[in-house]
C-alpha positions as CSV (number, residue, x, y, z in Angstrom):
1,M,107.0,64.2,109.1
2,L,105.3,60.9,108.3
3,I,104.6,60.5,104.5
4,K,102.6,57.6,103.5
5,R,103.8,56.1,100.2
6,S,101.6,53.8,98.2
7,S,102.8,51.2,95.8
8,P,103.9,52.9,92.5
9,H,101.4,50.6,90.6
10,A,98.5,51.6,92.9
11,V,95.5,53.2,91.1
12,P,93.5,55.7,93.1
13,L,89.8,55.3,93.7
14,A,87.6,57.5,91.5
15,S,86.5,59.2,94.6
16,E,90.0,60.3,95.5
17,I,90.6,62.1,92.1
18,T,89.9,65.8,92.0
19,P,87.4,66.5,89.3
20,Q,88.8,68.4,86.4
21,A,86.8,71.6,86.8
22,I,87.9,72.0,90.4
23,Y,91.6,71.3,89.4
24,E,91.4,73.7,86.7
25,E,89.8,76.5,89.0
26,R,92.7,75.8,91.5
27,R,95.2,76.3,88.8
28,K,93.6,79.6,87.9
29,F,93.7,80.7,91.6
30,I,97.3,79.7,91.9
31,A,98.1,81.5,88.8
32,K,96.3,84.7,89.9
33,M,98.2,84.4,93.3
34,A,101.5,84.1,91.4
35,L,100.5,86.8,89.0
36,G,99.9,89.1,92.1
37,A,103.4,88.2,93.4
38,V,104.7,89.2,90.0
39,A,103.0,92.4,89.7
40,G,103.9,93.2,93.3
41,S,107.5,92.5,92.5
42,A,107.3,94.4,89.3
43,L,105.8,97.3,91.1
44,W,108.5,97.5,93.6
45,E,111.1,96.8,90.9
46,M,109.7,99.9,89.0
47,A,109.7,102.0,92.2
48,N,113.3,101.1,92.7
49,R,114.3,102.0,89.1
50,E,112.3,105.2,89.5
51,A,114.1,106.1,92.7
52,F,117.4,105.1,91.3
53,A,116.8,107.2,88.3
54,Q,116.3,110.2,90.4
55,A,119.2,109.4,92.8
56,P,122.8,109.4,92.5
57,A,124.3,106.1,91.1
58,G,124.4,103.3,94.0
59,A,121.9,105.2,96.0
60,K,119.1,103.3,97.8
61,I,115.4,104.3,98.3
62,A,115.2,106.0,101.6
63,A,113.8,103.5,104.0
64,K,114.6,102.9,107.6
65,R,115.7,99.4,108.5
66,N,113.2,97.7,110.6
67,P,115.2,95.6,113.2
68,A,112.2,93.4,114.0
69,Y,112.7,91.9,110.4
70,S,116.4,91.1,110.4
71,L,118.5,87.9,110.0
72,A,122.1,87.2,111.0
73,E,122.6,85.5,107.7
74,T,124.4,86.9,104.6
75,L,122.4,88.4,101.9
76,T,121.9,86.6,98.7
77,P,124.0,88.3,96.1
78,V,122.2,90.6,94.0
79,K,122.9,88.8,90.7
80,D,121.6,85.6,92.2
81,A,118.4,87.3,93.6
82,T,117.6,89.0,90.3
83,T,118.3,86.1,87.9
84,Y,117.0,83.0,89.7
85,N,113.2,83.3,90.1
86,N,109.9,81.6,89.8
87,F,107.5,83.7,87.9
88,Y,105.8,81.4,85.3
89,E,104.2,84.5,83.8
90,F,107.5,85.1,82.1
91,G,108.5,81.5,81.7
92,T,109.3,78.2,83.4
93,D,113.1,78.4,83.6
94,K,114.6,80.2,86.5
95,S,116.4,82.7,84.3
96,D,113.3,83.5,82.2
97,P,111.8,86.3,84.4
98,A,115.1,88.3,84.2
99,E,115.3,87.6,80.5
100,N,111.4,88.4,79.7
101,A,110.2,90.9,82.3
102,H,111.4,93.8,80.2
103,T,108.2,93.2,78.2
104,L,106.1,94.4,81.2
105,K,104.9,97.9,80.9
106,T,104.8,99.4,84.4
107,R,103.6,102.9,83.4
108,P,100.8,103.9,83.8
109,W,100.3,101.5,86.7
110,T,97.6,102.0,89.3
111,V,96.2,100.2,92.4
112,Q,92.5,100.3,92.9
113,I,91.0,99.7,96.1
114,E,87.2,99.2,96.2
115,G,84.4,97.1,97.8
116,E,83.6,97.1,101.5
117,V,85.6,100.3,102.2
118,K,84.4,103.7,103.4
119,K,87.3,105.4,101.3
120,P,87.8,103.7,98.1
121,M,90.7,104.9,96.1
122,T,92.9,104.5,93.0
123,L,96.6,105.2,93.5
124,D,99.4,105.6,91.0
125,L,102.8,104.4,91.9
126,D,104.1,107.8,93.2
127,S,101.0,108.2,95.4
128,L,101.3,104.6,96.6
129,M,104.9,105.1,97.6
130,K,104.0,108.1,99.7
131,L,101.1,106.4,101.5
132,A,103.3,105.4,104.4
133,P,106.8,105.6,105.5
134,L,108.9,102.9,103.7
135,E,110.9,100.5,105.7
136,E,113.5,97.9,104.8
137,R,113.1,94.4,106.0
138,I,115.4,91.3,105.6
139,Y,113.4,88.2,104.7
140,R,114.3,84.6,104.0
141,L,112.3,83.6,101.1
142,R,111.7,79.8,100.9
143,C,110.5,78.0,97.8
144,V,108.6,74.7,97.8
145,E,111.3,73.4,95.4
146,G,113.9,73.6,98.2
147,W,115.9,76.7,97.5
148,S,115.8,79.9,99.5
149,M,117.3,83.5,99.4
150,V,117.9,86.1,102.0
151,I,116.9,89.5,100.6
152,P,116.0,93.0,101.5
153,W,112.4,94.1,100.9
154,V,111.5,97.8,100.9
155,G,107.8,98.9,101.3
156,F,105.3,99.4,104.0
157,S,102.8,97.0,105.8
158,L,99.7,96.1,103.9
159,S,97.9,97.2,107.1
160,N,98.9,100.8,106.6
161,L,97.0,100.8,103.2
162,I,93.9,98.8,104.7
163,K,93.7,101.5,107.5
164,K,93.7,104.3,104.9
165,V,90.6,102.8,103.1
166,E,88.7,102.1,106.3
167,P,87.1,98.8,105.7
168,T,83.5,98.5,106.6
169,G,82.2,96.0,109.2
170,N,81.1,93.7,106.3
171,A,84.6,93.3,104.9
172,K,86.0,89.8,105.6
173,Y,88.7,89.3,103.0
174,V,91.2,91.1,100.8
175,E,91.3,89.9,97.2
176,F,94.1,90.7,94.9
177,T,93.6,90.9,91.0
178,T,96.2,91.9,88.7
179,L,97.2,92.0,85.1
180,A,97.3,88.8,83.0
181,D,98.4,90.0,79.6
182,K,99.7,87.3,77.2
183,A,101.5,90.1,75.1
184,Q,103.5,91.3,78.0
185,M,103.8,88.0,79.9
186,P,104.9,85.2,77.6
187,G,104.5,82.6,80.1
188,I,100.7,83.0,80.4
189,R,100.5,81.5,76.9
190,S,101.7,78.3,78.4
191,R,99.5,75.7,80.2
192,V,101.9,75.2,83.0
């Protein structure tokens, strides 16, 4: 990859600088996307906790492994995967999510599907978990910061949910909007 580097003393032209209003909107968009990731992660973490609470110690959520999503690499140790994260909603240090996520209230939690669909619905966690057969996939998550993890993921394909709500011919996009509560998510108070 070719990366053009300018002189460290070069001043960009005014036309090359992104206007502040656009920059702030982009930051809000990125924050919403990150928050969606946090919420999704929290949702599945909660599902794991609920399932483990009902199952014998050490039991896993019943999910068939999908061989189409597997790697010949060693899984990242659970301790590392659960304590080294980027969720700025809970803080900017890698250990902050593990230390601060306990403030997130995951009950009651619902997912609302509305808009250009024939069958809008609101699902609580238990209904969501029963919507489609759960499967386990092994993924390598890569961060733009240069680190990665090989971890199991349990869930179902988003397409299963989309099929259930039957999008109309006018549907073009899927928008994810989630919680942004400064009381539960201390990192939201920061301007990072």
